[in-house]
N, CA and C atoms as a LAMMPS dump frame, in Angstrom:
ITEM: TIMESTEP
0
ITEM: NUMBER OF ATOMS
663
ITEM: BOX BOUNDS ff ff ff
-5.0000000000000000e+02 5.0000000000000000e+02
-5.0000000000000000e+02 5.0000000000000000e+02
-5.0000000000000000e+02 5.0000000000000000e+02
ITEM: ATOMS id mol type element x y z
1 1 1 N -157.758 430.586 151.915
2 1 2 C -156.332 429.991 152.311
3 1 3 C -155.566 429.533 151.149
4 2 1 N -154.361 429.971 151.127
5 2 2 C -153.327 429.727 150.057
6 2 3 C -152.959 428.307 150.056
7 3 1 N -152.987 427.588 148.915
8 3 2 C -152.564 426.089 149.076
9 3 3 C -151.16 426.023 149.09
10 4 1 N -150.443 425.205 150.041
11 4 2 C -148.873 424.966 149.858
12 4 3 C -148.78 423.679 149.428
13 5 1 N -147.746 423.685 148.323
14 5 2 C -147.654 422.395 147.697
15 5 3 C -146.395 421.924 147.608
16 6 1 N -146.042 420.584 147.822
17 6 2 C -144.732 420.021 147.569
18 6 3 C -145.021 418.902 146.653
19 7 1 N -144.02 419.234 145.806
20 7 2 C -143.929 418.396 144.575
21 7 3 C -143.058 417.087 144.763
22 8 1 N -143.459 415.854 144.467
23 8 2 C -142.437 414.912 144.835
24 8 3 C -142.637 413.706 143.64
25 9 1 N -141.707 413.914 142.612
26 9 2 C -141.716 413.106 141.341
27 9 3 C -140.9 411.865 141.628
28 10 1 N -141.757 410.684 141.026
29 10 2 C -140.894 409.266 140.943
30 10 3 C -140.882 408.909 139.424
31 11 1 N -139.854 408.019 139.235
32 11 2 C -139.366 407.754 138.038
33 11 3 C -140.659 406.641 137.477
34 12 1 N -141.337 406.049 138.366
35 12 2 C -142.309 404.674 137.866
36 12 3 C -143.448 405.045 138.679
37 13 1 N -144.482 404.161 138.242
38 13 2 C -145.731 404.142 138.86
39 13 3 C -145.489 403.269 140.144
40 14 1 N -144.598 402.173 139.77
41 14 2 C -144.239 401.394 141.033
42 14 3 C -143.735 401.953 142.213
43 15 1 N -142.519 402.876 141.668
44 15 2 C -142.036 403.63 142.711
45 15 3 C -142.92 404.589 143.654
46 16 1 N -143.825 405.063 142.693
47 16 2 C -144.87 405.954 143.062
48 16 3 C -145.944 405.345 144.331
49 17 1 N -146.115 404.08 143.853
50 17 2 C -147.085 403.234 144.654
51 17 3 C -146.47 402.789 145.9
52 18 1 N -145.114 402.496 145.708
53 18 2 C -144.433 402.121 147.032
54 18 3 C -144.185 403.413 148.042
55 19 1 N -144.074 404.524 147.45
56 19 2 C -143.788 405.668 148.487
57 19 3 C -145.121 405.934 149.018
58 20 1 N -146.219 405.869 148.119
59 20 2 C -147.62 406.114 148.815
60 20 3 C -147.933 405.037 149.944
61 21 1 N -147.719 404.058 149.535
62 21 2 C -147.862 402.754 150.769
63 21 3 C -147.01 403.227 151.91
64 22 1 N -145.741 403.514 151.826
65 22 2 C -145.002 403.712 153.086
66 22 3 C -145.573 405.021 153.864
67 23 1 N -146.144 406.086 152.979
68 23 2 C -146.655 407.2 153.589
69 23 3 C -147.803 406.872 154.473
70 24 1 N -148.67 405.985 153.765
71 24 2 C -149.784 405.389 154.715
72 24 3 C -149.567 404.976 155.994
73 25 1 N -148.644 403.959 155.95
74 25 2 C -148.083 403.096 157.024
75 25 3 C -147.441 404.216 158.125
76 26 1 N -146.746 405.253 157.754
77 26 2 C -146.158 406.072 158.59
78 26 3 C -147.334 407.052 159.298
79 27 1 N -148.197 407.52 158.526
80 27 2 C -149.19 408.205 158.89
81 27 3 C -150.131 407.514 159.953
82 28 1 N -150.346 406.282 159.929
83 28 2 C -150.948 405.215 160.675
84 28 3 C -150.32 405.233 161.944
85 29 1 N -148.949 404.87 161.902
86 29 2 C -148.193 404.803 163.211
87 29 3 C -148.277 406.175 164.099
88 30 1 N -148.196 407.107 163.342
89 30 2 C -148.286 408.54 163.998
90 30 3 C -149.512 408.761 164.786
91 31 1 N -150.627 408.574 163.954
92 31 2 C -151.888 408.627 164.419
93 31 3 C -152.314 407.651 165.6
94 32 1 N -151.932 406.553 165.519
95 32 2 C -152.213 405.592 166.634
96 32 3 C -151.401 405.949 167.877
97 33 1 N -150.321 406.388 167.662
98 33 2 C -149.505 406.778 168.965
99 33 3 C -150.178 407.994 169.391
100 34 1 N -150.71 408.945 168.628
101 34 2 C -151.188 410.394 169.061
102 34 3 C -152.618 409.929 169.621
103 35 1 N -153.548 409.274 169.188
104 35 2 C -154.978 409.187 169.762
105 35 3 C -155.583 407.848 169.504
106 36 1 N -154.592 406.823 169.312
107 36 2 C -155.294 405.365 169.259
108 36 3 C -156.203 404.805 168.16
109 37 1 N -156.241 405.829 167.04
110 37 2 C -156.915 405.226 165.95
111 37 3 C -156.413 406.135 164.705
112 38 1 N -156.802 405.585 163.475
113 38 2 C -156.266 406.127 162.19
114 38 3 C -157.474 406.158 161.344
115 39 1 N -157.516 407.609 160.824
116 39 2 C -158.727 407.886 159.932
117 39 3 C -158.309 408.143 158.669
118 40 1 N -158.434 407.328 157.776
119 40 2 C -157.85 407.15 156.374
120 40 3 C -159.059 407.489 155.325
121 41 1 N -159.01 408.212 154.615
122 41 2 C -159.844 408.729 153.088
123 41 3 C -159.185 407.989 151.976
124 42 1 N -159.649 407.289 151.402
125 42 2 C -159.251 406.679 150.041
126 42 3 C -159.703 407.313 148.637
127 43 1 N -158.715 407.181 147.877
128 43 2 C -158.928 407.782 146.335
129 43 3 C -159.096 406.429 145.505
130 44 1 N -159.765 406.612 144.34
131 44 2 C -159.794 405.889 143.332
132 44 3 C -158.694 406.098 142.232
133 45 1 N -158.358 405.157 141.366
134 45 2 C -157.363 405.349 140.392
135 45 3 C -156.421 404.307 140.454
136 46 1 N -155.532 404.272 139.491
137 46 2 C -154.469 403.119 139.141
138 46 3 C -153.598 403.32 140.191
139 47 1 N -152.783 404.334 140.41
140 47 2 C -151.757 404.318 141.295
141 47 3 C -152.056 403.958 142.797
142 48 1 N -153.167 404.946 143.181
143 48 2 C -153.675 404.472 144.638
144 48 3 C -154.082 402.974 144.931
145 49 1 N -154.638 402.077 143.801
146 49 2 C -154.965 400.867 143.858
147 49 3 C -153.717 400.176 143.963
148 50 1 N -152.945 400.351 143.265
149 50 2 C -151.479 399.746 143.466
150 50 3 C -150.956 399.881 144.874
151 51 1 N -150.994 400.953 145.511
152 51 2 C -150.712 401.315 146.701
153 51 3 C -151.382 400.276 147.843
154 52 1 N -152.669 400.2 147.461
155 52 2 C -153.671 399.342 148.289
156 52 3 C -153.21 397.947 148.228
157 53 1 N -152.77 397.512 146.951
158 53 2 C -152.376 396.034 146.938
159 53 3 C -150.864 395.887 147.659
160 54 1 N -150.265 396.812 147.802
161 54 2 C -149.093 396.653 148.708
162 54 3 C -149.294 396.714 150.052
163 55 1 N -150.325 397.685 150.455
164 55 2 C -150.694 397.459 151.952
165 55 3 C -151.405 396.278 152.223
166 56 1 N -151.882 395.552 151.384
167 56 2 C -152.554 394.244 151.777
168 56 3 C -151.45 393.107 152.416
169 57 1 N -150.128 393.721 151.904
170 57 2 C -149.042 392.524 152.108
171 57 3 C -148.262 393.06 153.52
172 58 1 N -148.701 393.941 154.001
173 58 2 C -147.697 394.874 155.032
174 58 3 C -148.45 394.314 156.423
175 59 1 N -147.544 394.324 157.545
176 59 2 C -148.338 394.219 158.868
177 59 3 C -148.615 395.388 159.206
178 60 1 N -149.739 395.581 160.17
179 60 2 C -150.183 396.917 160.714
180 60 3 C -151.215 396.527 161.876
181 61 1 N -151.463 397.436 162.524
182 61 2 C -152.337 397.522 163.56
183 61 3 C -153.855 397.798 163.156
184 62 1 N -154.17 396.903 162.268
185 62 2 C -155.539 397.055 161.434
186 62 3 C -156.748 397.348 162.257
187 63 1 N -156.583 396.88 163.634
188 63 2 C -157.937 397.125 164.372
189 63 3 C -158.113 398.523 164.748
190 64 1 N -156.999 399.463 164.465
191 64 2 C -157.232 400.842 164.755
192 64 3 C -157.605 401.725 163.437
193 65 1 N -157.723 401.029 162.392
194 65 2 C -157.951 401.695 161.207
195 65 3 C -159.331 402.096 160.947
196 66 1 N -159.691 403.182 160.354
197 66 2 C -161.05 403.693 160.05
198 66 3 C -160.998 403.975 158.61
199 67 1 N -161.768 403.562 157.744
200 67 2 C -161.598 403.858 156.317
201 67 3 C -162.766 404.623 155.85
202 68 1 N -162.697 405.622 154.91
203 68 2 C -163.378 406.497 154.286
204 68 3 C -163.091 406.608 152.994
205 69 1 N -163.995 407.219 152.108
206 69 2 C -163.94 407.212 150.599
207 69 3 C -164.303 408.772 150.323
208 70 1 N -163.176 409.249 149.454
209 70 2 C -163.287 410.573 149.02
210 70 3 C -164.632 410.726 148.103
211 71 1 N -164.934 409.748 147.239
212 71 2 C -166.046 409.829 146.615
213 71 3 C -166.743 408.581 146.127
214 72 1 N -167.796 408.492 145.441
215 72 2 C -168.259 407.08 145.166
216 72 3 C -169.26 407.436 143.934
217 73 1 N -169.201 406.345 142.98
218 73 2 C -170.122 406.43 141.811
219 73 3 C -171.569 405.834 142.206
220 74 1 N -172.61 406.429 141.782
221 74 2 C -173.891 406.072 142.141
222 74 3 C -174.269 404.708 141.101
223 75 1 N -173.678 403.744 141.62
224 75 2 C -173.91 402.326 140.914
225 75 3 C -174.243 401.216 142.223
226 76 1 N -174.697 400.319 141.793
227 76 2 C -175.094 399.063 142.679
228 76 3 C -173.665 398.784 143.529
229 77 1 N -173.879 398.284 144.72
230 77 2 C -172.705 397.946 145.347
231 77 3 C -171.621 396.993 145.009
232 78 1 N -172.287 396.119 144.036
233 78 2 C -171.316 395.11 143.516
234 78 3 C -170.726 395.415 142.047
235 79 1 N -171.015 396.777 141.78
236 79 2 C -170.542 397.237 140.3
237 79 3 C -169.05 397.316 140.54
238 80 1 N -168.296 396.759 139.357
239 80 2 C -166.83 396.82 139.454
240 80 3 C -166.325 398.28 139.278
241 81 1 N -167.167 399.274 138.898
242 81 2 C -166.496 400.537 138.764
243 81 3 C -166.736 401.277 140.262
244 82 1 N -167.193 400.699 141.253
245 82 2 C -167.328 401.375 142.494
246 82 3 C -165.945 401.392 143.239
247 83 1 N -165.604 402.553 143.658
248 83 2 C -164.244 402.56 144.347
249 83 3 C -164.175 401.683 145.587
250 84 1 N -165.227 401.419 146.248
251 84 2 C -165.258 400.764 147.314
252 84 3 C -164.972 399.251 147.044
253 85 1 N -165.555 398.678 145.933
254 85 2 C -165.51 397.214 145.706
255 85 3 C -164.052 397.171 145.296
256 86 1 N -163.419 397.872 144.537
257 86 2 C -162.032 397.676 144.078
258 86 3 C -161.059 397.701 145.32
259 87 1 N -161.258 398.607 146.231
260 87 2 C -160.328 398.701 147.539
261 87 3 C -160.72 397.634 148.211
262 88 1 N -161.877 396.955 148.326
263 88 2 C -162.409 395.756 149.287
264 88 3 C -161.6 394.537 148.6
265 89 1 N -161.685 394.579 147.323
266 89 2 C -160.968 393.267 146.636
267 89 3 C -159.634 393.162 146.588
268 90 1 N -158.993 394.512 146.509
269 90 2 C -157.345 394.468 146.279
270 90 3 C -156.914 394.616 147.792
271 91 1 N -157.545 395.002 148.958
272 91 2 C -156.967 395.268 150.122
273 91 3 C -157.786 395.004 151.465
274 92 1 N -158.797 395.668 151.446
275 92 2 C -159.624 395.805 152.692
276 92 3 C -160.054 394.43 153.076
277 93 1 N -160.638 393.359 151.924
278 93 2 C -161.03 392.036 152.453
279 93 3 C -159.99 391.337 152.872
280 94 1 N -158.645 391.654 152.565
281 94 2 C -157.487 390.731 153.063
282 94 3 C -156.881 390.974 154.177
283 95 1 N -157.203 392.152 155.009
284 95 2 C -156.811 392.43 156.088
285 95 3 C -157.757 392.566 157.447
286 96 1 N -157.217 392.765 158.426
287 96 2 C -158.353 392.68 159.535
288 96 3 C -158.914 393.696 160.181
289 97 1 N -159.29 394.758 159.213
290 97 2 C -160.047 395.895 159.713
291 97 3 C -161.339 395.671 159.983
292 98 1 N -161.789 396.022 161.204
293 98 2 C -163.307 395.549 161.404
294 98 3 C -164.368 396.131 160.572
295 99 1 N -165.158 395.422 160.062
296 99 2 C -166.118 395.909 158.948
297 99 3 C -166.731 396.968 159.315
298 100 1 N -167.034 397.3 160.499
299 100 2 C -167.895 398.592 161.132
300 100 3 C -166.879 399.814 161.046
301 101 1 N -165.572 399.594 160.757
302 101 2 C -164.703 400.622 160.65
303 101 3 C -164.571 401.026 159.133
304 102 1 N -165.196 400.263 158.367
305 102 2 C -164.888 400.738 156.912
306 102 3 C -166.426 401.41 156.25
307 103 1 N -166.165 402.718 156.36
308 103 2 C -167.306 403.491 156.116
309 103 3 C -167.582 403.816 154.591
310 104 1 N -168.465 402.87 153.773
311 104 2 C -168.74 403.024 152.543
312 104 3 C -169.675 404.143 152.332
313 105 1 N -169.526 404.947 151.17
314 105 2 C -170.408 405.829 150.726
315 105 3 C -171.783 405.049 150.189
316 106 1 N -172.93 405.438 150.797
317 106 2 C -174.434 404.561 150.223
318 106 3 C -174.843 405.289 148.98
319 107 1 N -173.843 405.329 147.941
320 107 2 C -174.259 406.093 146.688
321 107 3 C -175.193 405.142 145.896
322 108 1 N -175.31 403.85 146.222
323 108 2 C -176.404 403.047 145.369
324 108 3 C -177.857 403.807 145.778
325 109 1 N -177.964 404.509 146.926
326 109 2 C -179.232 405.133 147.165
327 109 3 C -179.57 406.268 146.208
328 110 1 N -178.716 406.61 145.377
329 110 2 C -178.948 407.895 144.898
330 110 3 C -178.035 409.047 145.373
331 111 1 N -177.721 410.067 144.539
332 111 2 C -176.682 411.107 144.843
333 111 3 C -177.216 411.996 146.21
334 112 1 N -178.434 412.153 146.089
335 112 2 C -178.866 412.98 147.149
336 112 3 C -178.912 412.358 148.531
337 113 1 N -179.46 411.281 148.577
338 113 2 C -179.65 410.428 149.688
339 113 3 C -178.181 410.121 150.308
340 114 1 N -177.482 409.528 149.25
341 114 2 C -176.169 409.156 149.677
342 114 3 C -175.325 410.317 150.222
343 115 1 N -175.446 411.334 149.902
344 115 2 C -174.574 412.633 150.197
345 115 3 C -174.97 413.011 151.613
346 116 1 N -176.416 412.935 151.767
347 116 2 C -177.036 413.301 153.107
348 116 3 C -176.516 412.355 154.209
349 117 1 N -176.627 410.951 153.96
350 117 2 C -176.295 410.092 154.848
351 117 3 C -174.742 410.124 155.207
352 118 1 N -174.061 410.239 154.104
353 118 2 C -172.359 409.999 154.133
354 118 3 C -171.924 411.41 155.098
355 119 1 N -172.667 412.485 154.958
356 119 2 C -172.267 413.742 155.712
357 119 3 C -172.377 413.346 157.157
358 120 1 N -173.319 412.468 157.729
359 120 2 C -173.351 412.167 158.96
360 120 3 C -171.879 411.453 159.409
361 121 1 N -171.572 410.502 158.556
362 121 2 C -170.24 409.597 158.788
363 121 3 C -168.974 410.757 158.768
364 122 1 N -169.024 411.763 157.941
365 122 2 C -168.021 412.595 157.86
366 122 3 C -167.942 413.628 159.231
367 123 1 N -169.017 413.938 159.379
368 123 2 C -169.281 414.84 160.755
369 123 3 C -168.894 414.095 162.042
370 124 1 N -169.272 412.789 162.091
371 124 2 C -168.73 411.881 163.067
372 124 3 C -167.103 411.826 163.232
373 125 1 N -166.715 411.731 162.07
374 125 2 C -165.153 411.491 161.969
375 125 3 C -164.354 412.623 162.454
376 126 1 N -164.759 413.973 162.185
377 126 2 C -163.996 415.074 162.532
378 126 3 C -162.884 415.205 161.716
379 127 1 N -161.878 415.539 162.218
380 127 2 C -160.673 415.718 161.443
381 127 3 C -159.978 414.219 161.018
382 128 1 N -159.77 414.136 159.705
383 128 2 C -158.918 413.028 159.382
384 128 3 C -157.663 412.93 159.622
385 129 1 N -156.913 411.883 159.647
386 129 2 C -155.305 411.843 159.616
387 129 3 C -154.781 411.833 158.558
388 130 1 N -155.266 411.179 157.395
389 130 2 C -154.783 411.147 156.115
390 130 3 C -155.811 411.084 155.073
391 131 1 N -155.594 412.04 153.975
392 131 2 C -156.488 412.025 152.912
393 131 3 C -155.584 411.781 151.734
394 132 1 N -156.032 410.596 150.819
395 132 2 C -155.642 410.489 149.564
396 132 3 C -156.461 410.815 148.468
397 133 1 N -155.865 411.434 147.526
398 133 2 C -156.588 412.1 146.412
399 133 3 C -155.786 411.692 145.11
400 134 1 N -156.638 411.509 144.012
401 134 2 C -156.053 411.541 142.603
402 134 3 C -156.383 412.847 141.897
403 135 1 N -156.062 412.73 140.775
404 135 2 C -156.386 413.936 139.912
405 135 3 C -156.57 413.591 138.355
406 136 1 N -157.697 413.896 137.92
407 136 2 C -158.034 413.635 136.411
408 136 3 C -157.355 414.74 135.569
409 137 1 N -157.411 414.328 134.203
410 137 2 C -156.948 415.211 133.153
411 137 3 C -157.319 416.71 133.107
412 138 1 N -158.45 416.838 133.664
413 138 2 C -159.099 418.174 133.67
414 138 3 C -158.834 418.825 135.118
415 139 1 N -158.03 418.276 135.854
416 139 2 C -157.922 418.902 137.331
417 139 3 C -158.997 418.452 138.294
418 140 1 N -159.769 417.638 138.028
419 140 2 C -160.815 417.207 139.037
420 140 3 C -160.304 416.267 139.926
421 141 1 N -160.603 416.328 141.153
422 141 2 C -160.196 415.346 142.378
423 141 3 C -161.409 414.976 143.089
424 142 1 N -161.285 413.781 143.588
425 142 2 C -162.637 413.161 143.991
426 142 3 C -163.713 413.327 143.069
427 143 1 N -165.01 413.668 143.338
428 143 2 C -165.806 414.004 142.332
429 143 3 C -166.339 415.573 142.306
430 144 1 N -165.106 416.385 142.59
431 144 2 C -165.223 417.714 142.383
432 144 3 C -164.566 418.127 141.13
433 145 1 N -165.713 418.721 140.078
434 145 2 C -165.194 418.886 138.815
435 145 3 C -165.133 420.495 138.526
436 146 1 N -164.311 420.62 137.332
437 146 2 C -164.359 422.023 137.224
438 146 3 C -165.846 422.72 136.699
439 147 1 N -165.881 423.877 137.119
440 147 2 C -167.122 424.451 136.562
441 147 3 C -168.484 423.998 137.517
442 148 1 N -168.205 423.179 138.415
443 148 2 C -169.481 422.676 139.33
444 148 3 C -169.31 423.729 140.498
445 149 1 N -170.462 424.294 140.915
446 149 2 C -170.597 425.166 142.055
447 149 3 C -171.392 424.507 143.023
448 150 1 N -170.714 424.183 144.258
449 150 2 C -171.332 423.651 145.358
450 150 3 C -171.479 424.484 146.653
451 151 1 N -172.067 424.366 147.651
452 151 2 C -172.209 425.161 148.971
453 151 3 C -171.069 424.767 149.657
454 152 1 N -170.122 425.756 149.76
455 152 2 C -168.747 425.532 150.371
456 152 3 C -168.76 424.913 151.94
457 153 1 N -169.804 425.173 152.593
458 153 2 C -170.06 424.98 153.808
459 153 3 C -170.491 423.409 154.294
460 154 1 N -170.723 422.713 152.994
461 154 2 C -171.492 421.213 153.196
462 154 3 C -169.985 420.483 153.388
463 155 1 N -170.43 419.251 154.054
464 155 2 C -169.414 418.236 154.181
465 155 3 C -169.388 417.353 153.031
466 156 1 N -170.489 417.114 152.395
467 156 2 C -170.524 416.225 151.227
468 156 3 C -171.395 416.893 150.141
469 157 1 N -171.098 416.465 148.915
470 157 2 C -172.085 417.027 147.823
471 157 3 C -172.63 415.798 146.878
472 158 1 N -173.872 416.244 146.58
473 158 2 C -174.483 415.318 145.457
474 158 3 C -174.027 415.859 144.091
475 159 1 N -173.501 415.067 143.401
476 159 2 C -173.164 415.389 142.013
477 159 3 C -174.095 414.702 141.058
478 160 1 N -174.631 415.747 140.229
479 160 2 C -175.684 415.065 139.215
480 160 3 C -175.259 415.221 137.74
481 161 1 N -174.206 415.951 137.499
482 161 2 C -173.861 416.259 136.042
483 161 3 C -172.382 416.116 135.952
484 162 1 N -171.958 414.892 136.416
485 162 2 C -170.398 414.726 136.205
486 162 3 C -170.034 414.489 134.64
487 163 1 N -169.065 415.085 134.125
488 163 2 C -168.749 414.933 132.82
489 163 3 C -168.088 413.777 132.491
490 164 1 N -167.896 412.745 133.442
491 164 2 C -167.461 411.471 133.081
492 164 3 C -168.444 410.632 133.84
493 165 1 N -168.851 409.442 132.931
494 165 2 C -169.962 408.618 133.575
495 165 3 C -169.615 407.97 134.722
496 166 1 N -170.52 407.504 135.576
497 166 2 C -171.866 407.841 135.665
498 166 3 C -172.077 409.305 136.021
499 167 1 N -173.222 409.91 135.412
500 167 2 C -173.321 411.364 135.763
501 167 3 C -173.594 411.582 137.366
502 168 1 N -174.192 410.565 138.302
503 168 2 C -174.39 410.842 139.472
504 168 3 C -173.34 410.311 140.441
505 169 1 N -172.908 411.206 141.24
506 169 2 C -172.041 410.617 142.269
507 169 3 C -172.198 411.304 143.659
508 170 1 N -171.282 410.725 144.427
509 170 2 C -171.413 411.475 146.025
510 170 3 C -169.859 411.946 146.104
511 171 1 N -169.599 412.911 146.702
512 171 2 C -168.24 413.398 146.987
513 171 3 C -168.225 414.094 148.285
514 172 1 N -166.863 413.823 148.975
515 172 2 C -166.811 414.736 150.254
516 172 3 C -166.311 415.925 149.623
517 173 1 N -166.735 417.107 150.293
518 173 2 C -166.446 418.345 149.924
519 173 3 C -164.917 418.637 150.194
520 174 1 N -164.475 419.721 149.493
521 174 2 C -163.207 420.398 149.553
522 174 3 C -162.957 420.707 151.157
523 175 1 N -163.832 421.562 151.682
524 175 2 C -163.955 421.803 153.028
525 175 3 C -163.477 420.553 153.872
526 176 1 N -164.32 419.414 153.883
527 176 2 C -164.06 418.374 154.568
528 176 3 C -162.8 417.663 154.371
529 177 1 N -162.329 417.592 152.899
530 177 2 C -161.23 416.754 152.681
531 177 3 C -159.947 417.448 153.334
532 178 1 N -160.062 419.02 153.447
533 178 2 C -158.979 419.663 153.816
534 178 3 C -158.628 419.682 155.522
535 179 1 N -159.883 419.096 155.915
536 179 2 C -159.829 419.002 157.613
537 179 3 C -159.18 417.645 157.864
538 180 1 N -157.713 417.854 157.81
539 180 2 C -156.899 416.621 157.724
540 180 3 C -155.434 416.879 158.333
541 181 1 N -154.931 416.005 158.996
542 181 2 C -153.476 416.233 159.466
543 181 3 C -152.507 416.172 158.225
544 182 1 N -152.713 415.112 157.357
545 182 2 C -151.801 415.056 156.069
546 182 3 C -152.829 414.93 154.747
547 183 1 N -152.412 415.492 153.617
548 183 2 C -153.175 415.33 152.426
549 183 3 C -152.182 415.052 151.38
550 184 1 N -152.493 413.913 150.677
551 184 2 C -151.348 413.331 149.599
552 184 3 C -152.191 413.266 148.293
553 185 1 N -151.815 413.888 147.342
554 185 2 C -152.157 413.608 145.908
555 185 3 C -151.268 412.602 145.297
556 186 1 N -151.888 411.493 144.716
557 186 2 C -151.174 410.368 143.985
558 186 3 C -151.652 410.548 142.559
559 187 1 N -150.365 411.001 141.85
560 187 2 C -150.917 411.358 140.268
561 187 3 C -150.048 410.621 139.411
562 188 1 N -150.592 409.92 138.372
563 188 2 C -149.843 409.253 137.515
564 188 3 C -150.676 409.26 136.156
565 189 1 N -149.996 409.038 134.991
566 189 2 C -150.467 409.121 133.571
567 189 3 C -150.311 410.483 133.075
568 190 1 N -151.105 410.572 132.03
569 190 2 C -151.052 411.985 131.076
570 190 3 C -151.764 413.06 131.834
571 191 1 N -151.131 413.704 132.699
572 191 2 C -151.798 414.84 133.436
573 191 3 C -151.032 416.125 133.139
574 192 1 N -150.187 416.134 132.147
575 192 2 C -149.294 417.413 132.096
576 192 3 C -150.164 418.65 131.934
577 193 1 N -151.337 418.721 131.37
578 193 2 C -152.054 419.983 131.058
579 193 3 C -152.432 420.386 132.481
580 194 1 N -153.122 419.486 133.324
581 194 2 C -153.543 419.688 134.684
582 194 3 C -152.505 420.184 135.574
583 195 1 N -151.464 419.377 135.453
584 195 2 C -150.095 419.839 136.453
585 195 3 C -149.605 421.057 135.876
586 196 1 N -149.679 421.589 134.877
587 196 2 C -149.113 422.917 134.471
588 196 3 C -150.249 424.132 134.889
589 197 1 N -151.617 423.675 134.841
590 197 2 C -152.393 424.546 135.342
591 197 3 C -152.363 424.861 136.71
592 198 1 N -151.969 423.74 137.466
593 198 2 C -151.991 423.625 138.976
594 198 3 C -150.814 424.511 139.43
595 199 1 N -149.672 424.172 138.545
596 199 2 C -148.499 424.953 139.015
597 199 3 C -148.429 426.52 138.787
598 200 1 N -149.336 426.743 137.521
599 200 2 C -149.545 428.151 137.491
600 200 3 C -150.645 428.736 138.363
601 201 1 N -151.096 428.133 139.227
602 201 2 C -152.12 428.676 140.077
603 201 3 C -153.608 429.066 139.624
604 202 1 N -153.93 428.268 138.533
605 202 2 C -155.024 428.282 137.917
606 202 3 C -156.251 427.84 138.634
607 203 1 N -157.46 427.942 138.413
608 203 2 C -158.619 427.602 139.358
609 203 3 C -159.199 426.369 138.69
610 204 1 N -158.4 425.242 139.312
611 204 2 C -158.943 423.996 139.109
612 204 3 C -159.13 423.212 140.384
613 205 1 N -160.158 422.268 140.45
614 205 2 C -160.658 421.753 141.768
615 205 3 C -159.384 421.28 142.855
616 206 1 N -158.212 420.783 142.113
617 206 2 C -157.211 420.309 142.825
618 206 3 C -156.655 421.343 143.707
619 207 1 N -156.786 422.579 143.331
620 207 2 C -156.077 423.647 144.026
621 207 3 C -157.029 424.156 145.3
622 208 1 N -158.358 423.532 145.326
623 208 2 C -159.25 423.934 146.247
624 208 3 C -159.073 423.293 147.722
625 209 1 N -158.033 422.382 147.742
626 209 2 C -157.739 421.59 148.991
627 209 3 C -156.673 422.242 149.672
628 210 1 N -156.856 422.837 150.959
629 210 2 C -155.958 423.878 151.587
630 210 3 C -155.83 423.359 152.981
631 211 1 N -155.538 422.131 153.29
632 211 2 C -155.109 421.816 154.93
633 211 3 C -153.885 422.575 155.411
634 212 1 N -153.94 422.891 156.584
635 212 2 C -153.009 423.671 157.288
636 212 3 C -151.581 423.35 157.009
637 213 1 N -151.219 421.867 156.877
638 213 2 C -150.095 421.352 156.776
639 213 3 C -149.738 421.274 155.416
640 214 1 N -150.385 421.869 154.559
641 214 2 C -150.083 421.779 153.061
642 214 3 C -150.38 420.617 152.26
643 215 1 N -150.234 420.317 151.17
644 215 2 C -150.432 419.255 150.133
645 215 3 C -149.12 418.777 149.753
646 216 1 N -148.951 417.357 149.749
647 216 2 C -147.827 416.853 149.106
648 216 3 C -148.518 416.11 147.851
649 217 1 N -147.739 416.232 146.718
650 217 2 C -148.187 415.566 145.178
651 217 3 C -147.058 414.672 144.966
652 218 1 N -147.281 413.39 145.174
653 218 2 C -146.698 412.175 144.731
654 218 3 C -146.868 412.013 143.231
655 219 1 N -145.979 412.179 142.373
656 219 2 C -146.44 411.927 140.863
657 219 3 C -145.457 411.301 139.984
658 220 1 N -145.832 410.516 139.079
659 220 2 C -145.159 409.67 137.994
660 220 3 C -145.821 409.977 136.809
661 221 1 N -145.514 410.822 135.944
662 221 2 C -146.146 411.349 134.663
663 221 3 C -145.213 411.47 133.434
């Protein structure tokens, strides 16, 4: 399936975070009206975390929110490099989302077991309402890295050779991340080379996300 991309540039990372925050709130409203719940996949990274800090200050029907993570590092649950810990400290611990509706990746169990267990959560979720993703300088997204080969039919992947430490990670697959009503990339920093590759339709992981509704790229670079 060909990826449809809408590019949306912003003048600053603060404007980018504000826009991302509002897009999340709008998607939540639509999903709750449609089916009384909102299934959101979170990204790590500087700009997404700024958006999470803004969300912590907003009113919302938090009881209907269900939180998932695009990927996680295989580190102890209290390690500061965990995506889940950062999201909890900056946002999730500050609002009234029921704890059982926050679906951490059990990456502390190791990549293999963590991926196997999280696949059950992803399968139970079905289609997501909104997936947030970042992008690295090499075009990776979540923990889908250039040159890595995965079974395309899997819902999650165990990653053992990440080029960025730690080597072991768990990631939701491109197939499962594409099973969403909306998909938004939040891109900031020095990503010009990867963005040029993306716009030239080169084969980088960010191009493998192909939801039917297309992809919105909010960027400040």
